[in-house]
N, C-alpha and C positions, 0 to 999 in steps of 0.2 A: 628398486624401492616402489611398493606400491604406494601411491597417492590416498591418503588419506581424509577428508575433510569434515566440520561436522558444522551442524548450526544448533546453537544452544539457548534457545529465549525463556527465560521468564514467564510463566502463567499467569500474569498479575494485571496484564490489560489488555486491548486491542494491539494487532502487531501493526507496529507503524514502519515507515516507509525506511529508515534508518535501518532498522530490522530486516526487513525487506531486501535491502541490498546485500549485507552481509551475508545472506541465505542465499542471495542470486549469485554472488562472487564466487564462495564457496561451492555451490554446485556447480558454475562452470569451469574453476581451476579441476574440481575431482571428475567431471564428464570429459572434460579435454584430454587427461591422462590416464583414462580407462580406469579411473581410479573410484573409490566410495565416497558417499556423502552421506552421513548420518545423521540423524534428528534426534538429539538430548533435551527431551523437557527439565529445565531445573526449577523443582516446583519444591524446595526444601522450606523455602517461607509458607508453612501452614497455612497462616491467616490472612495473607491475601490471593493464595493461586486457588485458582476455583474451575473446574471441570468444565463450565465455557469457555475461558479463556484457554483451554487445551485445545477443546474443538474449535476453536475459532481460530487458531495459528494453522491445524490442519486444514482448515477451511482454506485458510489463504494462500498456504503455498500450494496448493491440489491448484486455486485457480490461476497462478502462478507459472502451473506447470513446473514446478518446482520437485517435481518424485525423489524422495528418498529409500537409501537402501533400510532394509526392516533389520533387526526388528527397531523398535523407539524407543531410547531408554530416559526410565523416568528415575531422576535422579532421588527421589526419597525412599526407593524401593531399594537403596545402595548404602543406606548409613551403617547397618553394619561394617560394611567395608571399610567405608570410610574409618570408622572409630578402630578397626583392626590395625589401620595404618596409622593413625594417630597414634595407639600404643607402642608400635614398633620404635618410633619414630623414641618414645621414652624410654624404651627398652635400650636403644642404642645411644642413649645422652644426649640426642642430638634436642630432644624437647624436655620440656621441664611445666610444673606444675603451678599454678599460679594460684595466692589465695586472695588477690588484694581486692578489698569491699569495693564495688560501685560507688560511695561517698568514696573513697579517696581517689580513685581513678578521675572522678568529677575534678575533686579538689588536683589534680593533678592539670587537668587539662586546663585548667582557669588559670593555673600560675601559668603554665608556658604562653598560655595565649596571653597573659597583662605582660610576658617579656618580649612577647613579637618571635617565639619561638617557635618551630615544629610542632606541631601537637602527638606527641607520641607514649609511650607506655617507656617509665624510666628502666625497666627489667630490675624492680625491687628483689623478686622472687628467683632469679635466676641459679643466683649458684645456694640456697636455701635447701638443695635437695628434700624438698617436701614432697608428702606423698599424697594422692588425689584422695579428694576428702569429696564423694556425691553431694552434689546442688549445692556447693562454696567452690571449689577449685575450679578453671578451665586449664586447659593443656596451650601451652606458645611454644615456637620454634624457638629454639637455639641460633637465633640469626647470626652470622659472620659480625664481627665486631671492629673490624679492619678492610681497607682494600676495598676493590669496588667490585660489583655488578654487573657483566657483559653481557652482551647481546646481539644478534645479528638481525635486523631487520630489512625483509627485501624493497622496503619502501623508503625506510628513514637509514639506510647502512646501519653502521658499528656505531652501537650507543653502551653508554657505563651512567651508571650510578655508584655513589660512593655509599659503602654501608654503614655510613651511620646515619645517613639519610632514612635509614628503614630499621621501624623497631621491631621486637617481637610478636609477630601478629597469633592471634586466635586459631588454633585450629580443633579446638572443642570447647563448646560452651561448656559452663557448670551444669546444664542439664544431659551431659551425653553428646548432645548433636553436633553435627562437622559444621564448622564454616563454611563459605562459599569458596574460600580458597583453599582447602584442604580437596574440599568436595570437585573440582574442576578439575584440579592437578591429576588425583586419582582416576578420575572418570578418562579425563583425558589420554592417561600411560594405558589402562585396560583396555579402550576402545582402540588402541594404538594408531592415535590420530598424528599424523606425521605436519601436516601443515594446519594452521590457525590464522586465519583472514579475519577481522575483528575491527570495532571503530578505537580510534587513540585515546578515545576516553579510557580506555583498559591498560595504557600504555605502563602506569604504574603499577597495576597487579602485575605485569608482565614480568620486571625486576622485583618482586614477592614471593611468584610462582618460582621463577627460578632459583631462589634459592631453597624452597622447599624440593625443587627436582633434583638439586646437587645434594642437599640433607637425603634426600630416601637411593641416591643411586642411580637417578634415571635418567634417560636423555631427550632434551628438552627438543620438541615440536621447533617446526622453524618457524616463523611467526611474522606477519604481516599487519601493519597497525594505519588502518586509512582514515581519511580526517572526517570529520561530522558532517553532516547535510545543512546545509543553511538556506534561509528563506534568500528572496530574489533581492531584498533592502540590504543581505550582508547580516544578518542577525540568525543567531543558532534557530533554528527549524523547529516551530513549536505550533501550539493549537491558535494563535493568535495571526496565524499565514494561511488558516484557515483546514480543512481537511489532511490530518497526516498521518492516518491510519489506512490500510491497504483496503478493508471491506468499505469501507466508504467509498472508493473509485471503483468500485464491483458494482456496487448498489446506484451509483449515479449514471452509469452506462457506459463505463471505459471498458476497452479491449483491453487483455495481460501483456498483448503483444506491446502495446501502446504504452503502461505501465513500465513494463521492461524494460523498453529503450531508454526511458528517461531516468529510471532507475542505475542504467548502466552506462550513462553517461555524467553521472555521477561522481567524480573523482578518476573514472576511465576514460581513456579514448582510444578511437585507431582513426587517425587522421583526422579528417573535418568527419567523417560519417556520422551523421543524425541517426539514421535509418536503420538498424542493426537487427537482421533477421539472428534467429535462434541458430540455424548454421553457420553463418558468420560469427558469432559471438563463441562458441565453440570453438572456430575455428581460429581466431583472433585472441582471444581472454590471456595475456600474460600481464606479468607485474611490471615489464618496463611500460607498460601503458599507464599504468596509475601514476595521479598528481598527488604532489604533497599538498596541493591548496584544497581550501575544502569546494565541496561540489553545491553548486548554488540551486535550486529546486523553483522551477519558473513552472505553474499550475499553465500557463498560456501557450507554453511550447506541449502540456501534454495534451492540451485540446488539440493543437495541431497533428499532434502525434495520431492521435484518436482518428482524426476526419482522417491521415493518411490510410491508415489500416482497416477502417470502414469501406473505405473506397475499393478495397483489394481484396474485398472478399468477395468467392462468389456468390451468386442469389441462394441456392440451397444452403450453404452453410450458412449463411446471415440469417435465413429464413428460420432455421434451426436455434441459432444461438440468441434467438428472440423470442422463442416459444412460440411463435403465433400462431394463430386458429383462423379459420376463416375460406375466404375463396382465395388460393393459393396463384388460379392463373391469373385472376385480376390482379393479384398480390404484384407478380414475377412482372404485370407490365409496366407498374410506377416503380417497381423499388430500385432500378438502377439506376432510375433519377433520382430517387428519395437520397440513396446513400451517397450521393456526391454534394448532397446538401448538410447530413447529418455533422453534428458534432460527438452527438452521444448515441449510445442504444436507446435510449428512452427516449432522445429527440426522433429519433430513424421509426421506433415502435408507434409513438406515438402519432406521427404522420402517414404511418402506414395503414394504422388501424382507421383511417376515415374514408379508405381506400374498400378493406377488405370486410369490414362486418356491415351489417343491411340498419344497424340502429344509427339513427339522424343524430350527427353531432351537436352538443350542447354551444350553445353563440351566446357570448357573453351579450348582455342588454347595451352596453357603452359598443358593441361593435355594429349593432341592429341599429340604433339609436343615428348610427353614421351612416346609413346607407342613404344616397341622392334620394329626394322624395321621389323627385321625376321618372328614377328608375323604378320604382316597385311596381308600375302598372307592366312597364317594358318584362323587367324579370319573368311576370305570369305569362304572357304574351313566347318567349325565349323559349321557357320549357313546356310549352304546349305544342309549339313550332318545332321544336328540335328534332334533328331528321335522326332515322335509324339507321342509315348508313351513316359508319365509320369514317369512309372514305371524302363525306360530304362536309365535317364539321368547320374545316377551317372556313370553306367556301360560305359557309350559312352564317358562320359569325359576321365575315367580313360584312356578306351583303343586307346585315339584321343591323349592324350600328350607324353602315352607310345610308340605308333608307331611313334610320327615323335619329339619321342626322346627330349622332351621340360620339364620344370620344370611345374607344376601345380601350385605351387606358382607364378611364373613369368605370366603364361598365364592367370593365373585365375582375376589376377590384372588389365590386358591386358582389360580383358572380364566386369570388373567390369567399368570400366571407357567407356568402347564403349557403355557400354549398360544403364547406369544407370548415366555417368559423375561423379562419384564418387570412390573414392578406398576401401571403406567398405560397407558392405551393411549387410545383411542376411547372413545366409550360402550359399555356391555358389552352390549349387545343390537346394537349397530351392528356390533361386534368379531365375533359370534358369527353374523351375519347374510354377513359378506362372506366368513367363513373357510367355513364350510359345513360339513352333519353329517361327511363325508369327512374332509376335514382334522379337525375337531376329533380323532373317533376314533384317526387316528393319531398324533395331536400328545401327546394326554393318555397313548394306551399308552407312547409310547417315552420321557415323560418320569418316566411312574412306575415304568418299569424302570432309568430315569436313576436317580432315590431311590434303591432298593434298593441300587444298586449304590456310589452315596454313602454311605449309609449304611452297607454293610459295611465299607467301604475306613475308615470312622470308627470302626469295633469295631476293628477289625484294629489301626490303629494303638495304640488306647487300648490293647488287650490287650498291646502290644511296651511300652509305657510300664510 
């Protein structure tokens, strides 16, 4: 049997981490077994579905390197097929037309709620043999009244639910449109889906869908329902834990490898492996590694993994990913050091830009005011006498601070602020060698001028007060 999986998001918002994990698990399982991985856009909610949301699903999956097999299936374009299947169930006596009004259904829900019972339809129209009345009637499944619905789940094992816990669900709405329950079953069958991996918030849906499969005489796909993702505090992952959508992490400078490694470990494991390459993920992923406990998303772990993957990129690829412009040779001289310190690509690019562009960095007044006054004249002297020969940089700096009777640690801090606008960087000597005499002189003179203006501004404000 060829394995066929699918990822079926609704285009009503950003692709969040839970959905991305579902896509990843389905992708890995299909690719490991040389099968097919489909993308289906469940856009039957026309009021909430948008083209922008569809595009961002495409973009997020491509960024995560989850390539799907064409064609993309749009559920909204298959409504005629869904209606035909619904009608066939009615003709077989497996479904019936219900004429209950919304007022009656609402009153029924309120009664059941007040009595503490499961809220569901009371099958009022089940045996009335009513005909379709456009704009009024809905088509409902004639679900079994006795016995149990049985399922096998690759994570949860053998499962069953008594039939009296399930009502006769609606298949076609009064406007003739199919419900999610009907559409998903028809689409999975027509796409020949063999395995469904999804969140366990769909578990009750699985029993309802099983009833529909049985009524249609179709084989039920193998199912695996995985626990939802929780925050580090043990609560269900939500916006209060920070960003929960994939595109945010892309825009914040995270690598797809880091996000994938974190997602992979949210509910699945291979021993104690934390950093799992795509090659090993395809080799190792199976249902036996799934955990019945919810995975806990820890953004600090994501940051650590991002630092790891940044460090292991070769310079050429990293330069291209950063979409760098400017002096590539100069950039490569410092990039290998900067990548060891960077948490994100944004962090890395920001520091790298200080070395590869001739623009003088903007330094905050607060940092400039903190430069020790005794260093100002020394910095001019340092810039004017800086050697042309890179091999003399370290000895020059050491001799300079020794002759001026100043501490290297203090003067080095002032140098970093003047040259980069930051108090930390690559090694001091390395930084000076990369920048070179001309840039050092330009930047120090510009920063000293800005410092005078900052102090004047501060004095002016003090006089006003």
